[in-house]
N, C-alpha and C positions, 0 to 999 in steps of 0.2 A: 401492534401496541406501540403507542408513542412513548418516547423516552427523552427526557431533558435533564442535563446535568449542569449544575452551577457550582461555582467555587465561592465559599464565604469564610469569614473569620469566626473566631470562637464566640464573639458577642452576638453576631447574627445567627449563628448556629443555635444559641440558647433562645433567641427570640422566636425562631421557627418552632422549636420544641414547645415553647410556652403557648404559641398560637394553636398548635395541634394537640394540646394536652389531653383533650377528651377522646382522641383517636389513636393514642399510643398502643402498640402491641407489646406483648411480653417477649415474643421471639425476635431476636436481633441477629442479623447475619454476621459472619466473621469480619472483623474490622469495623463493624458498625457501632454507632452511638445510640441510635433509636430508629424505630420504624413506626410510621403512622399510616393507618388505612382510612383514607378519606372516601366519601361517596363516589368521587370521580377519578381518583388516582391513589397510588401508594407512594409515600414519601420516605426515603431512607437516607439518613445522614451517616457519613463515615468519618473516621478519625483523621483522614487525609485532608478534611476540610471540604470535601465534595458532598453535595446533596443531590440525590437522584429522584426525579419525579417520573412515575410510570403509570400509564393508563390513558384513557380517552381525554381526561382533563389535564394531562401532564403539562402541556405548553401554557395553558391558561393559568394553572396554579403556580408554575415556576415564574411566570411573568410578574407575579406579585413581589417576588424577591429579586428579580433580574437586575433592576437598577441598583439595588443595594449591593448585590454580589459584584457587579461590574465596578462599582465605586471601590469596593474592597480590593479587587485585583489591581485597579489603577494605582492605588496608594502604595502597593507593594511591587510595582512594575520594575523597580530597580533590581529586584531579585530574580536571577535567571531561573531558579528552581520554581518559583511561583508562576512565572510566565510560561515555562514549558509544561507545568502541571495542567494548564488549560487544555493541553492536547493529549494528556495521558488517558489511557483507555479506562472506561467505566468498570467498576468492580464486576458487573454481571454481563460483560460484553458477549460472552459465549452464548448467552440466551437471547441476544438481540438480532434483529434483521439488519445486516451490514453489507455495504459495498466494500470489498477489499481489493487492494491493488498491489501488484508486484511486477518486477522486471527480471529479465534474463539476458545474458550476453554482454554485460557491461565490462566484465573482466576478461573476455575472450578476444584474442587478436583477430582471429578469423570469424566472420559471421556478423549479422546485424544485432540490434537491440530490439527485444520484443517486450512490450508492456501490455498487461491485461488488467482490467477491472472486472470483477464478478460480484453479483448480488446473491447472497445466500440468506434465506430466512429460516427460522427455527423448524418449520414444517418440512424442510428439505434436508435437514442435517443428518438424520438417521440414514436416509437413502444414500447421501454422499459418502458416509462412513462405510456403508455396505459396498459401494463402488470402489473403495480403496483410497479415498481422498485423505492425504496426510502431507507432512512436509516433503516436498518434492526432492529435497536433497537426500532423502532416504530411499529414493526409488531409482531403478535403472531405466534407461531410455525406453526399453521395450515395455516396461510397466507404465511409463508416462504416456506412451502412445495409446495403449489400450484404455487406460482410465480417462484420458482427455476426450477420446471419441465418445465416451459414455456421458461425461458431465456436461459437454457442450450442448447436449440435448435437454439438460435439466435446468441449468441456471442461465439467466440473462447475463451477457458479458460483452465486452468490447476489447478487441485485439488491435494493437497498433504495432507496425513493424518499421523501424528506422533502418533502411538499407544503408550499406556501407558508403555508397556514392553520396547520399545526402548527409550522412554523419560526417564524412571528411570535408564536405563543403561547409557545413556549419562550424566545424572545428577550426578550419582555416580562417573563418571570419571572426574567430575569437570566442565563440560560444563554448562554455565548459560542458563536460559530460553531465555534471550535476544539473545544470539548467536544462539540458536536453531531456533528461529523465523527468524533471519536475513538469515540464511542458507536456510530455507524453502522459504522465500520470493524470494530470488535471484534465486533459482532453478525453482520456479513456473513461474517467469517472463521470465527466459531463455527458458522454455518450450513453452510459448506462442509466443515468438519471433521466435522460430524455426517453429511453425505452420504457422506464418504469412509470413515468408521469401518467396520471396525476398522483399515483402512489409514491410515497416517500420512504426511504430507509430510516432506521433509527439512528444511523451514523455511518461514517466512512472511516476505514482503517487503512493507512498506508504503511507498507513495510519501510521503516525509516532508513533513509540513506543520507539525510541531511537534517540539521536542526530545523524545527518548524519555522522560525523567523527567516532562515535562509531559503527554505522551500517557498514560502509565500512571497519573498522578494523576487524570486525567479519568475513567478507567474503573475506578478502584479499588473502587468499590462494586457493580460488576456481578457477578451471580451466576456468570457464566461469563467470567472475565477471562483472556484469552489472552495469555500472557507468555513461554512457553517457545519458544526458537528463533525469536524475532521479530527481524527486521532492518529497518533504516530506510535509505533513500537518496533523495536528491533526484534528479529526472530518472530515476526507477526504470523507466520504460518502456524505456529503453535498457539496463537492467541485466539484466532477465529478461523473457521473453516472457509470463509470467503477468500482469505488471502491464500490459503493452501490451494484452493481451487484455481485462483488466478495464477498462482505460481506454476501449477501443472499445465494449464493451457498455454502459458507463456513459453514454458520449456518445450512443450510439444511443437509449437510453432517454430521455435529456434532450431530444434532438431531437424525439422523438415527443410528449413532454409539452409541449414548447415550441409545437409546431404546434397542439396542442389549445387552448392559451391564445390563440393567434392567432385561431382559429375562435371561441372564446368571446367575445373582445372585438370581433371583426369588423375587427381592425387587424393588419397584418403587423408583429409585434413584432421588435425588434432585440436581439441578444445583447450582452453586455457591460454597461458602466455609464457610457458616454460621453455627450457632448452630444446625439447622435442619440437616445439612449434618453430623455433629458430631454424632448425635443420630443414623442416619441411618448407618453410618460407624461402630458404636459400636455394633449395632444389627448384622450386617453381620460378624463382627470380632468375636463376641460371638458364633454365630451359625455355621460359616464356617471356622473360623481361619484366620490368617493373610496372608497366602500364596497367596490367591486369589487377594489380593490388588495390587500386582505387575502388574496384568492384567487389573485392573479397575480404578486405582487411581494414582495420582502424590504423591508418598510416602513422599517426603520431606516437603509437606505442613503441617502446624501445626495440621490439622485435624486428622492425624494419631495418634499423641500423645494424643490429646484430647479424641479420641475414647477409647484409652487404659485406660485413667483416668476414663472415665464414666463406664467402665467395672469393674475397681477396686473399 
């Protein structure tokens, strides 16, 4: 089912209601102003200023008001709240077919960054719940491994791994971790869109790590810049199962890569970037030298210098 969401002011909201007066329904969803059931789609207006079009004719019907809504947003562009609201999740996103993306490893000294985009449609949601898909932060690594092996057979996804060598190379050239993540998310999402083509999702949900304007600035030079129907939310694993699934697959990959590095160093590495990590880094540095760290760690983290101080 196609879904289109536009943002309008109160004047346009009233005009839309007047236009669909003969199709208005008595039942209105929480936070809603009115709902109209047209022959080709359902139109729901919300107090937030958003109007959602759902159904086969959603895009066509929304296009009638698109230029007006765009003009409305442009006039209010000086307000950060309105600008960011363009990327806020739709009220009924839990029932939509969504590509969700998330990353793991950004705060860990040892190990790579893993980014995953996964597509979940309503027909697969009950199955994913049965398989145990939920916020990966509430799951142990052993649970992650078991669940991930099941869901990768069920949902289309794209996994990207930024190994430490490449991470350190990009960082030394001046690229921020935020830009690295943005590029990886955009690429993973693009990969899933290619897998789905010609089928299209109702939207894309990114677990927010930066303001939307900053995110899109990071990827502005990409050949395939994905910007249409993109939403952002913190704690997005609880907003839509697609992000929860992406998070589990990303963490599964991170755990596997992390275990490989433990074998490589001959030391049981520790996740995170706390004092325990400093002590392990100092041990490896003392026994094997610093050269190996380019392959196992994010060199610009403070842990590198802390390990040197522990040795001294």
